[in-house]
C-alpha positions in Angstrom: 154.1 92.9 178.9 152.4 89.5 179.2 149.0 90.4 180.6 147.3 87.1 179.9 146.5 84.7 182.7 146.1 81.0 182.8 146.2 79.1 179.5 146.4 81.3 176.4 147.5 81.2 172.8 151.2 82.3 172.4 150.3 83.3 168.8 147.6 85.7 170.0 150.1 87.1 172.5 152.7 87.7 169.7 150.1 89.3 167.4 148.9 91.7 170.2 152.4 92.7 171.1 153.5 93.1 167.4 150.9 95.9 167.0 152.9 98.2 169.3 156.3 96.6 169.9 159.3 95.8 167.8 159.6 92.1 167.3 163.1 90.6 167.0 164.4 87.1 166.2 167.3 85.1 167.5 168.9 82.3 165.6 170.1 79.8 168.1 173.0 77.6 167.0 172.9 75.3 170.1 173.0 71.6 169.8 170.9 71.1 172.9 167.1 71.6 172.6 164.3 70.6 174.9 160.5 70.5 174.7 159.5 72.1 178.0 155.7 72.0 177.5 155.0 69.8 180.5 156.3 69.7 184.1 157.8 66.2 183.6 159.7 67.4 180.5 161.2 70.2 182.5 162.3 67.8 185.2 164.0 65.6 182.6 165.7 68.6 181.1 167.0 69.7 184.5 168.5 66.3 185.1 170.2 66.2 181.6 171.7 69.7 182.2 173.0 68.8 185.6 174.6 65.6 184.3 176.2 67.6 181.4 177.7 70.0 183.9 179.7 67.4 185.7 
């Protein structure tokens, strides 16, 4: 349902979808959270997850 391309506002996407789709929420009780907004942050998260699996 994501038709946007390149950089776009996630809020605008949610508002567009909320006009026609049912929006649900999920309460995550995890202790492990990562900011994955940049490629280097994703790499750090992958390393931490791999180290936790061992």
